[in-house]
C-alpha positions in Angstrom: 0.1 -0.2 0.0 3.1 2.4 0.7 4.7 1.7 -2.4 1.7 2.2 -4.5 0.9 5.4 -2.6 4.7 6.5 -3.5 3.7 5.8 -6.8 0.7 7.6 -7.5 2.4 10.7 -5.1 5.1 10.8 -7.7 3.1 10.3 -10.7 0.5 13.0 -9.6 3.9 15.9 -8.8 5.4 14.7 -12.0 2.5 15.4 -13.9 1.8 19.0 -11.8 5.2 20.0 -12.8 5.1 18.9 -16.4 2.0 21.0 -16.8 2.7 24.0 -14.7 5.5 26.6 -15.7 7.1 27.5 -12.6 8.0 31.2 -11.3 11.1 32.0 -9.1 8.4 32.2 -6.2 7.5 29.0 -6.7 10.5 27.1 -6.8 11.7 29.1 -3.6 8.8 27.5 -2.0 9.7 24.4 -3.2 13.1 24.5 -1.6 11.7 25.5 1.6 9.6 22.6 1.8 12.1 20.0 0.4 15.7 20.6 -0.1 17.5 18.4 2.0 19.9 20.8 3.5 17.3 22.9 4.8 15.3 20.1 6.5 18.4 19.1 8.1 18.8 22.4 9.5 15.1 22.2 10.8 16.0 18.8 12.1 18.9 20.6 14.2 16.3 22.8 15.9 14.0 19.7 16.7 17.3 18.2 18.1 18.2 21.0 20.7 14.4 20.8 21.5 14.6 17.3 22.5 17.9 18.2 24.0 15.9 20.6 26.5 13.3 18.3 27.3 15.9 15.6 28.0 17.4 18.4 30.0 14.5 18.6 32.1 14.3 15.7 33.1 17.1 16.4 36.1 14.3 18.5 37.7 12.1 15.5 38.3 12.1 12.4 40.7 14.2 9.7 40.6 13.0 6.4 40.9 15.9 3.6 40.9 15.2 -0.2 41.6 18.1 -2.6 42.5 18.2 -6.1 43.4 21.6 -8.2 44.1 21.3 -11.8 44.6 24.4 -13.3 46.2 25.6 -17.3 47.5 28.4 -16.8 50.1 30.0 -19.8 48.7 32.6 -18.7 51.6 31.4 -16.6 54.4 33.9 -14.5 55.5 35.0 -14.1 58.6 36.0 -11.0 61.1 38.5 -11.6 64.0 37.1 -10.1 67.4 38.3 -10.3 70.9 37.9 -13.8 72.8 37.1 -11.4 76.3 33.5 -10.9 73.6 32.9 -14.2 74.1 33.5 -14.7 77.7 37.3 -16.1 76.8 40.5 -14.6 78.1 41.4 -11.0 77.2 44.5 -10.7 74.7 43.0 -13.7 72.6 40.8 -13.6 69.2 38.5 -15.2 67.6 37.2 -16.1 63.7 33.6 -15.2 63.7 31.6 -16.0 60.5 28.2 -13.2 60.2 25.7 -14.1 57.4 24.3 -16.9 55.2 25.1 -18.9 52.5 21.9 -17.4 50.5 21.2 -13.4 50.5 18.9 -12.1 48.1 18.6 -8.1 48.6 16.2 -5.0 47.1 16.4 -1.6 47.3 14.3 0.8 45.7 15.9 4.5 46.1 14.0 8.1 45.4 15.6 11.2 44.9 14.6 14.2 44.0 16.7 17.3 43.3 15.6 20.2 45.8 18.7 23.1 45.1 20.8 22.4 41.9 21.9 26.1 40.5 23.7 24.4 37.4 20.2 23.2 36.3 19.0 26.4 35.4 22.0 27.3 34.2 21.8 24.4 31.5 18.3 25.2 30.6 18.8 28.7 30.0 21.9 27.6 27.7 19.9 25.3 25.7 17.3 28.0 24.9 19.7 30.4 23.8 21.1 28.0 22.0 17.9 27.3 20.2 18.1 30.8 18.9 21.7 30.0 17.5 20.0 27.1 15.8 17.0 29.3 14.7 19.5 31.9 12.9 21.9 28.9 11.7 18.6 27.6 9.8 18.0 30.8 8.4 21.5 31.5 7.2 21.6 28.0 5.2 18.0 28.8 4.0 19.2 31.9 2.3 22.1 29.7 1.2 20.1 27.4 -0.7 17.7 30.2 -1.7 20.3 31.9 -3.1 21.5 29.2 -5.4 17.8 28.3 -6.3 17.4 31.8 -7.5 20.7 31.7 -9.5 20.1 28.6 -11.1 16.3 29.9 -11.8 18.1 33.6 -13.8 21.0 31.4 -15.1 18.5 29.3 -17.1 16.6 31.9 -17.9 19.7 33.6 -19.8 20.3 30.4 -21.1 16.8 30.2 -22.8 17.1 33.6 -24.1 20.5 32.9 -25.5 19.6 30.3 -27.4 16.4 31.9 -28.7 19.2 34.1 -30.4 21.4 31.2 -31.1 18.4 29.7 -32.9 16.8 32.6 -34.8 20.4 33.3 -35.8 20.3 29.8 -37.4 17.6 30.1 -38.9 18.6 33.3 -40.5 21.6 31.8 -41.5 20.0 29.0 -43.2 18.2 31.3 -45.4 21.1 32.9 -46.6 23.1 29.7 -47.1 19.8 28.8 -49.6 20.1 31.8 -51.4 24.0 31.7 -51.8 23.8 27.9 -53.3 20.9 28.9 -55.8 23.3 32.1 -56.7 26.2 29.5 -57.0 24.2 27.1 -59.6 23.4 30.0 -61.5 27.1 31.2 -61.6 26.4 34.4 -60.2 29.0 33.7 -56.9 31.5 31.4 -55.9 31.4 28.3 -54.0 33.7 30.0 -51.5 31.1 32.7 -50.3 28.9 30.0 -49.2 31.6 28.1 -47.5 32.1 31.0 -45.0 28.5 31.2 -44.4 28.3 27.3 -43.8 31.0 27.7 -41.2 29.7 30.7 -39.3 26.3 28.2 -39.2 28.3 25.5 -37.8 29.7 27.7 -35.1 25.9 28.3 -34.2 25.6 24.4 -33.9 27.8 24.1 -31.9 27.2 27.1 -29.8 23.4 25.7 -29.4 24.9 21.8 -28.3 26.9 23.5 -25.5 24.1 25.8 -24.6 21.7 23.0 -24.2 24.1 20.9 -22.3 24.5 23.6 -19.7 20.6 23.9 -19.8 20.4 20.3 -19.1 22.9 20.1 -16.1 21.4 23.3 -14.4 17.8 21.9 -14.8 18.9 19.1 -13.1 20.8 20.8 -10.3 17.6 22.6 -9.9 15.3 19.8 -9.2 18.1 18.8 -6.8 17.7 22.0 -5.1 13.8 22.1 -5.1 13.7 18.2 -4.7 12.0 17.7 -7.8 11.8 14.1 -9.3 14.6 13.8 -11.5 12.9 12.5 -14.4 10.5 14.4 -14.5 10.0 17.7 -17.3 11.1 21.1 -15.6 9.4 24.1 -17.5 9.6 27.9 -15.8 8.4 31.2 -16.7 10.2 33.5 -18.2 11.1 37.4 -17.0 12.2 38.5 -19.9 15.3 39.9 -19.1 13.6 42.8 -17.4 15.5 45.7 -15.3 13.4 45.6 -12.0 14.9 45.2 -9.1 14.6 42.3 -6.8 15.6 44.8 -3.9 14.4 45.4 -0.3 14.2 48.7 2.0 17.8 47.8 3.7 16.3 49.4 6.8 13.9 46.6 7.1 16.2 43.6 7.2 18.5 42.2 9.7 22.1 40.9 9.5 21.8 37.1 10.1 25.6 37.2 10.9 25.2 39.9 13.2 22.4 38.3 15.2 24.1 35.3 15.3 27.4 36.6 17.1 25.0 38.8 19.1 23.6 35.2 20.5 26.8 33.8 20.8 27.1 37.1 23.0 24.3 36.3 25.0 25.6 32.6 25.4 28.8 33.6 26.7 27.1 36.0 29.6 25.4 32.9 30.4 28.4 30.5 30.7 29.4 33.1 33.0 26.7 33.2 35.2 26.7 29.5 35.6 30.0 29.4 36.6 29.7 31.9 39.4 26.1 29.6 40.3 28.4 26.6 40.4 30.2 28.3 43.9 26.5 27.8 45.5 26.3 23.9 46.7 23.7 21.5 45.8 20.7 20.0 47.9 18.6 17.0 47.3 16.3 14.4 49.2 16.5 10.7 49.3 14.8 7.9 50.4 15.0 4.3 50.2 13.8 0.8 51.1 15.4 -2.5 51.3 14.3 -5.6 51.7 17.2 -8.4 52.3 15.9 -12.1 52.5 18.6 -14.6 54.1 18.5 -18.4 53.5 20.7 -21.3 55.1 18.8 -24.4 53.8 20.5 -26.9 55.7 19.3 -25.7 59.1 16.3 -24.6 57.4 16.7 -21.0 58.2 15.0 -18.1 56.2 14.4 -14.5 57.5 13.5 -11.1 55.8 15.2 -8.0 57.2 13.3 -4.4 55.9 15.1 -1.3 56.0 13.9 2.0 55.3 15.5 5.7 55.4 15.0 9.2 54.2 17.7 11.9 53.8 18.9 15.5 52.7 22.4 15.1 51.3 24.4 18.3 50.3 27.2 19.1 47.9 29.6 22.0 48.3 32.7 21.9 46.4 35.0 24.5 48.8 38.1 24.5 46.6 38.4 23.2 42.7 42.2 24.1 42.1 40.9 27.4 41.0 39.2 25.3 37.6 36.3 28.0 38.2 38.9 31.1 38.4 40.1 29.7 35.0 37.0 29.4 33.3 36.1 32.7 34.4 39.2 34.2 32.5 38.6 31.6 29.5 35.0 33.0 29.4 36.3 36.9 29.7 38.8 36.1 26.7 35.7 35.3 24.8 33.8 38.1 25.2 36.6 39.8 24.4 36.8 37.7 20.9 33.0 37.9 20.5 33.0 42.0 20.9 35.7 42.1 18.4 34.2 39.4 16.0 31.0 41.6 15.9 32.6 45.0 15.2 34.9 43.6 12.3 31.9 41.7 10.8 29.7 45.0 11.3 32.3 46.9 9.0 32.2 44.3 6.5 28.8 43.7 6.1 28.3 47.8 5.7 31.0 47.6 3.2 29.4 44.9 1.1 26.2 46.4 1.3 27.2 49.5 0.0 29.4 47.7 -2.9 26.6 45.3 -3.7 24.5 48.3 -4.2 26.5 50.3 -6.3 27.4 46.9 -8.2 23.7 47.0 -9.0 23.6 50.3 -10.1 26.3 49.5 -12.5 24.9 46.5 -14.0 21.3 48.1 -14.2 22.5 50.6 -16.5 25.0 48.3 -17.8 21.8 46.4 -19.0 20.0 48.9 -20.8 22.9 50.2 -22.5 23.7 46.5 -23.5 19.6 46.7 -25.0 20.7 49.7 -27.0 23.5 48.1 -28.1 21.5 44.9 -29.3 18.8 47.5 -31.3 21.7 49.0 -33.0 23.3 45.5 -34.0 20.0 44.2 -35.6 19.9 47.1 -37.4 23.2 46.8 -38.6 22.7 43.6 -39.2 19.8 44.0 -41.4 21.3 46.5 -43.3 24.3 44.5 -43.7 22.4 41.7 -44.8 19.9 43.6 -47.5 22.7 44.9 -49.1 24.1 41.5 -48.9 21.3 40.1 -50.9 21.6 43.1 -53.8 25.1 41.9 -54.0 26.6 45.0 -52.9 28.8 43.3 -50.4 30.4 40.1 -50.1 30.0 37.2 -47.4 33.0 38.6 -45.2 31.0 41.8 -44.1 27.7 39.8 -43.2 29.8 37.2 -41.1 31.5 40.3 -39.1 27.9 42.3 -38.7 26.2 38.8 -37.8 29.1 38.2 -35.3 28.7 41.6 -33.6 25.1 40.8 -33.2 25.9 37.5 -31.9 28.1 39.5 -29.2 25.6 42.1 -28.5 23.2 39.4 -27.8 25.5 37.7 -25.4 26.5 41.2 -23.7 22.5 41.3 -22.9 22.5 37.4 -21.3 26.0 38.5 -19.6 24.9 41.9 -18.1 21.6 40.4 -17.4 23.1 37.6 -15.0 25.6 39.9 -13.9 22.5 42.3 -12.4 20.5 39.6 -10.9 23.7 37.7 -9.1 24.2 41.3 -7.6 21.2 41.6 -6.6 20.9 38.2 -4.6 24.2 38.8 -3.3 22.8 42.3 -1.6 19.7 40.4 -0.5 21.6 37.3 0.8 23.7 39.9 3.1 20.7 41.1 4.3 19.0 37.5 4.8 16.0 38.8 2.8 15.9 36.2 0.0 12.1 35.2 -0.1 
């Protein structure tokens, strides 16, 4: 039944994927729920919560049972003064206490009344949960950046393929016309061969782009948890210049939040060391039933015992261990403070550089699009003159190469802009 349900689910998912074109937001949501790295980061939080539950058990009463069955093959003797049995002073006798068979059962209850380390441990685990949550957020941002980057690379490849395939179709028309002119003796075969060489170059470019596109699609499937054998179709964004940026004042640096949480953990550790100077107090109670047997004398007797008590444990001197721990704690606090200052400086610089790079790439994309329009115009004019026989194939190939270069520049600049935006969003932890 489980296998059948799994097959039906995979089939249904595959059908949805094959019918629906995925946009960036859908891919990101799929990664959030299915990416294994993100799921492992979520499991780390669950593990930390479970650790807190385990640690909480120290506050609860502990009940232990112990049973001991013993056969005394040789009953141990004890030396006692002879006068104990009415003998002369200065003499000693060996007396054996006990019976061959002894069955002991003990039930013990213990309860911590005061232990400062328990509270410290719970507070530390609570803060560590915040650390794990921030780390999960950072992992999620890393995966989202990979998903978005792959998505935009596929967008660029698709556009580049459109350019190349359009150029190939146009080149095929020119070659057919040129072959007709060669047959009529209006031009030489060399002119047609030059165009064929250019077509073969375009064919190689198409094959390379298709192979890269296939690799990126497989990688995107892994990132988003899609079945690797299912087709994938993406919505196109048209290589637009619109920005992915968010208001910087609403974003928070995950790295700074992580260091701040580590500083809180450092402070809690210092408190915990101070609390360890205090004693521990616990309550305990026990019930014991000891059953003794000596079969040859048909002797059998059970002896009960019970007690309750309070236990105080207080380490009065630990060889300066706590003092050295506090010294290490102070060094770590200073290190975290320096690390936070350095990280803040680096993140501010990275944010400014990313913002500046976005502005540059936005302008560059606009310029490259204008260059593409001009290159298309030049190629169309050159193609018209070539058909009229005014110019040769060399000029046409140069114009076609210029067009390809302009097309490549548009795609390349688009990718650089999207990567700059993703870097900016990742710094702020705002890829969503």
